[in-house]
C-alpha positions as CSV (number, residue, x, y, z in Angstrom):
1,M,-0.1,-0.2,-0.2
2,V,2.8,2.2,1.2
3,E,4.7,1.5,-2.4
4,Q,1.2,2.3,-4.1
5,Q,0.5,5.7,-2.7
6,R,4.3,6.6,-3.4
7,V,3.8,6.1,-7.1
8,H,0.8,7.8,-7.1
9,F,1.6,10.7,-5.3
10,Q,4.6,10.6,-8.8
11,G,1.8,10.4,-10.5
12,L,0.5,13.6,-9.2
13,L,3.6,16.2,-9.3
14,G,3.8,14.7,-13.0
15,A,0.9,15.9,-13.9
16,T,1.0,19.0,-12.2
17,A,4.6,19.6,-13.5
18,S,3.0,19.5,-17.0
19,L,0.6,21.5,-16.6
20,I,2.7,24.2,-15.7
21,S,6.2,23.4,-18.2
22,T,2.6,23.4,-21.1
23,L,2.0,27.0,-20.3
24,A,5.5,28.3,-19.9
25,V,6.5,25.9,-23.7
26,Q,3.1,26.5,-25.7
27,P,3.8,29.1,-28.1
28,L,7.8,27.3,-29.0
29,E,4.9,24.4,-29.9
30,V,3.3,26.6,-31.9
31,I,5.3,28.4,-33.8
32,K,6.8,24.7,-34.5
33,M,3.9,23.2,-35.7
34,V,3.8,26.1,-38.5
35,M,7.4,25.4,-39.8
36,I,6.3,21.7,-39.9
37,V,3.4,22.0,-41.5
38,K,3.0,25.1,-42.6
39,S,6.0,25.9,-44.6
40,N,6.8,24.7,-48.1
41,P,9.4,25.7,-51.0
42,A,7.5,28.7,-52.6
43,N,6.4,29.9,-48.8
44,Y,10.4,29.7,-47.4
45,R,9.8,32.7,-44.5
46,L,8.5,30.1,-42.5
47,T,10.8,27.3,-42.0
48,S,11.9,30.3,-40.1
49,T,11.5,31.3,-35.8
50,Y,11.1,35.0,-36.8
51,G,8.9,34.6,-40.4
52,S,6.1,31.9,-37.9
53,A,5.8,33.9,-35.2
54,E,5.0,36.6,-37.6
55,Y,2.6,34.8,-39.6
56,I,0.9,33.9,-36.4
57,L,1.2,37.4,-35.0
58,I,-0.4,38.8,-38.4
59,N,-3.0,36.4,-38.8
60,E,-4.5,35.8,-35.2
61,G,-3.1,37.9,-32.4
62,L,-1.2,37.2,-29.6
63,N,-4.1,34.5,-28.8
64,G,-2.6,32.7,-31.7
65,F,0.6,31.3,-29.8
66,Y,-1.7,29.8,-27.4
67,R,-3.4,28.1,-30.1
68,G,-4.6,24.3,-29.3
69,L,-3.8,24.8,-24.8
70,R,-6.9,23.1,-23.6
71,P,-6.1,19.8,-25.3
72,A,-2.1,20.4,-25.2
73,L,-3.3,20.6,-21.2
74,V,-5.2,17.3,-20.9
75,R,-3.1,15.6,-22.5
76,N,0.0,16.0,-21.4
77,M,-1.3,16.0,-17.5
78,S,-2.7,13.0,-18.5
79,A,0.5,11.8,-19.7
80,G,2.9,13.4,-17.4
81,F,0.6,11.8,-14.7
82,L,0.9,7.7,-16.5
83,Y,4.4,8.8,-16.8
84,F,6.0,9.4,-13.8
85,Q,3.6,6.6,-12.1
86,M,4.9,4.3,-14.2
87,L,8.8,5.3,-14.2
88,S,8.5,6.0,-10.1
89,Y,7.4,2.4,-10.0
90,A,9.9,0.6,-12.7
91,T,12.5,3.0,-10.9
92,S,12.1,1.9,-7.5
93,V,14.9,-0.9,-7.3
94,E,18.6,-0.6,-8.0
95,R,18.9,0.0,-12.0
96,N,21.8,0.1,-13.9
97,V,22.0,1.8,-17.3
98,S,19.6,-0.4,-19.6
99,Q,17.6,-0.5,-17.1
100,D,17.3,2.9,-16.7
101,F,16.3,3.4,-20.7
102,L,14.2,0.6,-20.8
103,A,11.7,1.8,-17.6
104,S,11.6,5.4,-19.6
105,F,11.5,4.5,-23.1
106,F,8.2,1.9,-22.0
107,A,6.7,4.4,-19.3
108,R,7.0,7.4,-22.0
109,G,5.3,4.9,-25.3
110,L,2.7,3.4,-23.0
111,S,1.2,7.1,-21.8
112,N,1.9,8.6,-25.7
113,F,-0.1,6.1,-26.8
114,I,-2.9,6.4,-24.3
115,T,-3.3,10.0,-24.9
116,N,-3.1,10.3,-28.7
117,P,-6.0,10.3,-29.8
118,I,-5.9,13.8,-27.4
119,L,-2.6,14.3,-29.1
120,L,-4.1,14.4,-32.6
121,I,-6.8,17.0,-31.5
122,E,-4.1,18.9,-30.3
123,T,-1.7,18.9,-33.1
124,R,-4.3,20.0,-35.6
125,A,-5.6,22.7,-32.9
126,E,-1.8,24.0,-33.2
127,V,-2.4,24.6,-36.8
128,P,-4.0,27.9,-38.2
129,G,-6.4,27.8,-39.6
130,Y,-8.1,24.8,-38.1
131,Q,-11.7,25.4,-36.5
132,Y,-11.4,24.0,-33.1
133,T,-14.5,24.4,-31.2
134,S,-14.0,22.0,-28.3
135,L,-12.4,18.9,-27.2
136,W,-15.5,16.8,-27.5
137,K,-16.8,18.5,-30.0
138,T,-14.0,18.3,-32.4
139,A,-13.1,14.5,-31.5
140,K,-17.0,14.1,-32.8
141,T,-16.2,15.8,-35.5
142,I,-12.6,13.6,-36.5
143,A,-15.0,9.8,-35.7
144,K,-17.6,11.2,-38.2
145,Q,-16.0,12.2,-40.8
146,E,-12.7,10.3,-40.5
147,G,-13.5,7.2,-38.1
148,V,-12.8,6.4,-35.1
149,M,-9.2,4.6,-35.9
150,S,-7.7,8.1,-37.0
151,F,-7.1,9.1,-33.4
152,F,-4.5,6.6,-33.6
153,K,-3.1,8.1,-36.9
154,G,0.3,9.1,-36.1
155,G,-0.1,6.8,-33.3
156,L,3.2,4.9,-34.1
157,T,5.7,7.1,-34.9
158,C,4.6,9.5,-31.9
159,S,5.2,6.4,-29.4
160,I,8.4,6.0,-31.1
161,K,9.4,9.4,-31.1
162,D,8.4,9.8,-27.8
163,S,10.0,6.8,-26.3
164,L,13.1,6.8,-28.0
165,F,13.4,10.5,-26.2
166,A,12.1,9.4,-23.3
167,G,15.3,6.7,-22.8
168,I,18.2,8.8,-24.0
169,Y,17.0,11.3,-22.3
170,Y,16.7,9.6,-18.8
171,V,19.6,8.1,-19.0
172,V,21.7,11.5,-19.8
173,Y,19.5,13.2,-17.4
174,R,20.9,11.1,-14.2
175,K,24.5,9.8,-15.7
176,M,24.6,14.6,-15.8
177,H,23.1,14.5,-12.6
178,E,25.7,12.1,-10.7
179,M,28.6,13.6,-12.4
180,F,27.8,17.2,-10.9
181,L,26.0,16.8,-7.9
182,T,27.2,13.9,-5.3
183,S,25.1,11.4,-3.1
184,D,25.4,13.8,-0.2
185,S,24.9,17.3,-2.1
186,G,21.1,17.4,-1.1
187,F,19.0,19.2,-4.1
188,S,19.8,21.6,-6.1
189,P,17.9,23.3,-8.7
190,S,20.5,24.6,-11.1
191,I,21.8,21.1,-12.0
192,T,18.5,19.7,-11.8
193,F,17.6,22.1,-14.6
194,L,21.3,21.7,-16.8
195,S,21.0,18.2,-16.3
196,G,17.8,18.3,-18.2
197,M,18.4,20.7,-21.0
198,I,21.6,19.1,-21.9
199,A,19.6,15.8,-22.0
200,G,16.7,17.0,-23.9
201,L,19.1,18.6,-26.5
202,V,20.7,15.3,-26.8
203,G,17.6,13.2,-26.8
204,T,15.7,16.1,-29.5
205,C,18.3,15.5,-31.9
206,A,17.9,11.6,-32.3
207,S,14.2,11.6,-32.2
208,H,13.5,14.8,-34.2
209,P,12.8,12.7,-37.8
210,F,9.5,11.4,-36.0
211,E,8.7,14.3,-35.3
212,I,8.4,15.8,-38.8
213,L,6.8,12.4,-39.9
214,R,4.1,13.0,-36.5
215,A,2.7,16.2,-37.3
216,R,2.0,15.8,-41.1
217,L,0.5,12.5,-40.7
218,Q,-1.8,13.7,-37.9
219,T,-2.4,17.2,-39.5
220,N,-3.6,15.4,-43.2
221,Y,-0.3,16.8,-44.6
222,Y,-0.5,13.6,-46.3
223,H,-2.8,12.6,-48.7
224,D,-1.7,8.7,-49.9
225,Q,-1.6,5.5,-47.6
226,M,1.9,5.1,-46.9
227,T,3.7,2.8,-44.0
228,I,6.6,4.9,-41.7
229,M,9.7,3.4,-43.8
230,E,8.3,4.5,-47.2
231,R,6.9,7.7,-46.1
232,F,10.9,8.6,-44.8
233,K,12.1,7.2,-47.9
234,S,9.9,10.2,-49.8
235,T,10.6,12.5,-47.1
236,Y,14.4,11.7,-48.5
237,Q,13.2,12.0,-51.6
238,N,11.6,15.0,-52.1
239,E,13.1,17.3,-49.0
240,G,16.8,15.4,-48.7
241,L,18.6,15.4,-45.4
242,Y,16.6,19.4,-45.0
243,G,13.2,17.5,-44.5
244,F,14.5,15.5,-41.1
245,T,17.2,17.7,-39.3
246,I,16.6,20.2,-36.7
247,L,20.2,21.3,-35.3
248,T,22.9,21.1,-38.2
249,I,24.2,24.3,-38.7
250,C,27.7,22.9,-40.0
251,L,25.9,21.1,-43.1
252,D,23.5,24.8,-43.6
253,L,20.5,22.1,-43.2
254,L,18.5,23.8,-40.4
255,K,14.7,23.0,-40.7
256,V,13.8,24.0,-37.4
257,S,15.3,27.0,-35.5
258,V,17.9,26.9,-32.1
259,L,14.7,28.4,-30.2
260,D,12.5,25.5,-31.4
261,Q,14.7,22.8,-30.7
262,L,14.8,23.8,-27.4
263,E,11.0,23.8,-26.5
264,K,11.7,20.0,-26.0
265,P,14.0,19.9,-23.4
266,L,13.0,23.3,-22.0
267,A,9.7,21.6,-21.2
268,N,10.9,18.3,-20.0
269,S,13.4,20.1,-17.4
270,I,10.9,21.8,-16.3
271,S,8.8,18.8,-15.5
272,F,11.7,16.6,-13.9
273,L,12.5,19.9,-12.4
274,L,9.6,20.5,-10.4
275,V,8.7,16.8,-10.0
276,E,12.3,16.9,-7.4
277,H,11.7,20.9,-6.6
278,L,7.9,19.5,-4.6
279,N,9.3,16.0,-3.8
280,H,12.1,17.9,-1.8
281,L,10.1,20.2,-0.4
282,L,6.5,18.1,0.2
283,Y,7.9,14.4,0.8
284,G,7.2,13.5,4.3
285,T,5.2,17.2,5.0
286,Q,1.5,17.6,5.9
287,F,0.4,18.3,2.9
288,H,2.1,14.6,1.5
289,F,0.2,12.7,4.4
290,L,-2.9,14.4,3.6
291,I,-2.2,13.5,-0.2
292,V,-1.8,10.2,1.0
293,N,-4.4,10.4,3.2
294,L,-7.4,11.3,0.2
295,M,-5.6,8.2,-2.1
296,Q,-6.1,5.9,0.6
297,S,-9.6,7.4,1.2
298,L,-10.2,6.9,-3.1
299,Y,-8.8,3.3,-2.3
300,K,-11.3,2.0,0.3
301,N,-13.9,3.6,-2.3
302,K,-12.8,2.1,-5.2
303,Q,-14.8,-1.1,-4.8
304,I,-18.5,1.0,-4.1
305,Y,-17.2,3.0,-7.6
306,S,-16.8,-0.4,-9.2
307,K,-20.4,-1.9,-8.3
308,N,-22.1,1.3,-9.0
309,R,-20.3,2.1,-12.4
310,N,-22.7,0.4,-14.9
311,L,-25.5,2.7,-13.3
312,F,-23.0,5.8,-13.9
313,I,-22.2,4.9,-17.9
314,I,-25.7,4.2,-18.2
315,F,-26.3,7.4,-16.8
316,L,-24.2,9.3,-18.7
317,L,-25.5,7.7,-21.6
318,F,-29.4,8.7,-20.9
319,L,-27.6,12.0,-20.5
320,Y,-25.9,12.0,-24.1
321,Y,-29.0,10.8,-25.5
322,K,-30.8,13.5,-23.9
323,N,-28.6,16.4,-24.9
324,Q,-28.7,15.0,-28.6
325,Q,-32.7,15.0,-29.0
326,F,-32.6,18.6,-28.3
């Protein structure tokens, strides 16, 4: 029971950290979507951060930089909760580099696959010009026009991309942490953040080609049916290395600028920093025990919920169909 409470507590910290990091980096995410989806040889200006930011500002104003914020918050908080829960459970014993990599790899891959339907809505909502109304209405529209299976479009690519990133990130993050901070030094926000940024840069460079494909798949950028390997080959033939690279300044093959490469490392650095910091501040305090007691109460009521779950589902369906009549 104690181990289960610890894992759930880490999940709550992960969701809280994901909320704050999403608010911080959402403008960069929107700019990145414009650069990936809207840019083409005829509109070369949108391949730069400045050009894309100017495009958003002119067409949608400052609010345009927070397009898709609601689905982004729902998705990232859900994924953050699941990821830190699973990571905490998998890394609760002594482990080595390969175990760290696999724990983070599968935790991120599974959490992202579960939340991929929300990610698809988020990705489309972040592209200027897409008429986003609400999470529920957009989901109904997509299901009606494209089918239920469309919610998992780009899901495999997304899982590979984020799993690879997370595995590399966590291994490098822990190694940098151990290198800069001795076991008896306590918690250091600056070293934690620096370790996260370095790990994020390494992970982003390795996983970014999948980000290009994921964003284009989920926004219907492609109109044909191809496998991932065929899509890699097609992108390389049409755009060369330029279509995949994110930071190869020495080769002058810049697809997304330095500013946008910082978006993913920054988001993960903020999340890990907040989780570590909140753990340092709250673990063993009255707030921590309050959360633990709340979890115990929820756990005790779990059986009550299970017995009444079918009635609850029927009630929700009744409300839905009643609403449809009007």
